[in-house]
C-alpha positions as CSV (number, residue, x, y, z in Angstrom):
1,M,11.8,7.9,-13.1
2,R,13.1,7.4,-9.6
3,S,13.0,11.0,-8.3
4,V,11.0,14.1,-9.0
5,F,11.4,17.7,-7.9
6,L,8.0,19.6,-7.7
7,L,8.6,23.3,-7.9
8,L,6.0,25.7,-6.5
9,D,6.6,29.4,-7.3
10,S,3.2,30.8,-6.6
11,A,1.4,31.7,-3.4
12,P,-0.1,28.7,-1.6
13,Y,-3.7,30.0,-1.5
14,G,-5.8,31.6,-4.2
15,S,-5.3,28.9,-6.7
16,E,-5.2,25.1,-6.8
17,K,-1.5,24.9,-7.6
18,A,-0.1,24.4,-4.1
19,F,-2.8,21.9,-3.1
20,G,-2.3,20.0,-6.4
21,L,1.4,20.0,-6.1
22,L,1.4,18.7,-2.5
23,N,-1.1,16.0,-3.3
24,A,1.0,15.0,-6.3
25,A,4.1,14.7,-4.1
26,A,2.1,12.7,-1.5
27,V,1.0,10.1,-4.1
28,S,4.6,9.9,-5.5
29,S,5.7,8.0,-2.4
30,K,7.1,5.2,-4.5
31,M,9.7,7.6,-5.8
32,D,11.8,10.2,-4.1
33,A,9.6,13.3,-4.3
34,T,10.9,16.7,-3.2
35,V,8.8,19.8,-3.0
36,G,10.7,23.0,-3.7
37,L,9.3,26.3,-2.5
38,Y,10.5,29.3,-4.6
39,G,9.4,32.8,-5.1
40,D,5.9,33.3,-3.6
41,G,5.7,29.6,-3.0
42,V,7.9,30.1,0.2
43,Y,4.8,31.4,1.9
44,L,3.8,27.8,2.3
45,A,6.8,27.4,4.7
46,L,5.2,29.7,7.3
47,A,4.1,28.0,10.5
48,G,0.7,28.6,12.0
49,Q,-1.3,29.0,8.8
50,D,-5.1,29.4,9.2
51,S,-7.0,28.9,6.0
52,R,-10.5,28.6,7.5
53,D,-11.6,32.0,6.2
54,L,-10.5,31.0,2.7
55,H,-12.6,27.8,2.9
56,Q,-9.5,25.8,1.8
57,P,-7.6,23.0,3.5
58,N,-4.6,24.0,5.4
59,H,-1.7,23.1,3.2
60,S,0.9,22.9,6.0
61,D,-1.3,20.0,7.4
62,I,-0.5,18.1,4.2
63,I,3.2,18.6,4.8
64,Y,2.8,17.1,8.3
65,A,0.7,14.3,7.1
66,Y,3.4,12.9,4.8
67,P,6.7,12.8,6.6
68,E,8.3,11.0,3.7
69,M,7.8,14.2,1.6
70,R,10.9,16.4,1.6
71,V,10.2,20.1,1.5
72,L,12.9,22.7,0.6
73,A,12.5,26.5,0.8
74,H,14.7,28.8,-1.3
75,E,16.3,31.0,1.4
76,P,16.8,34.1,-0.9
77,S,13.1,34.0,-1.7
78,L,12.3,34.0,2.0
79,A,14.7,36.9,2.6
80,D,13.3,38.9,-0.4
81,R,9.8,38.7,1.2
82,G,11.0,39.6,4.8
83,L,10.1,36.1,6.1
84,M,13.5,35.1,7.6
85,S,12.5,36.1,11.1
86,M,9.1,34.3,10.8
87,E,8.5,30.9,12.3
88,L,8.6,28.2,9.7
89,V,7.2,24.7,9.5
90,E,9.8,22.6,11.2
91,R,9.9,20.0,8.4
92,V,11.0,22.6,5.8
93,E,14.7,22.7,5.0
94,L,16.2,26.0,4.1
95,M,18.5,26.0,1.0
96,D,20.7,28.7,-0.4
97,E,20.6,29.4,-4.2
98,E,23.4,26.9,-5.1
99,M,22.1,24.1,-2.9
100,F,18.5,24.6,-4.1
101,L,19.5,24.4,-7.8
102,E,21.7,21.4,-7.1
103,E,18.8,19.5,-5.5
104,M,16.6,20.4,-8.4
105,L,19.2,19.3,-11.0
106,Q,19.9,16.0,-9.2
107,S,16.3,14.8,-9.7
108,D,15.3,12.7,-12.7
109,G,12.4,15.0,-13.5
110,I,11.2,18.5,-12.6
111,I,7.5,19.6,-12.4
112,L,6.8,23.3,-12.3
113,L,3.4,24.5,-11.0
């Protein structure tokens, strides 16, 4: 497998899913790893996250720490949650429905968390 699309569709805090997915993408540096944020997963795209009160690592720091990791956000999911006017992590690429699906289908494998 040369490329993998890791799809996060749950909120970034409150479970280990986002943390695990980001770390899986980080260790997949030998292949083309793309993180796709969909549904509640798009909350990970918000800039200025402060997770100290949750006693969890700041997940957006992981995105910054691995510049080779590509992160895509599903634009309709952002719009559905009223987040289009919010500041986003600058490394996150916005994708419409068609482009997001195309990116996912072009990967050799898809991992859903």
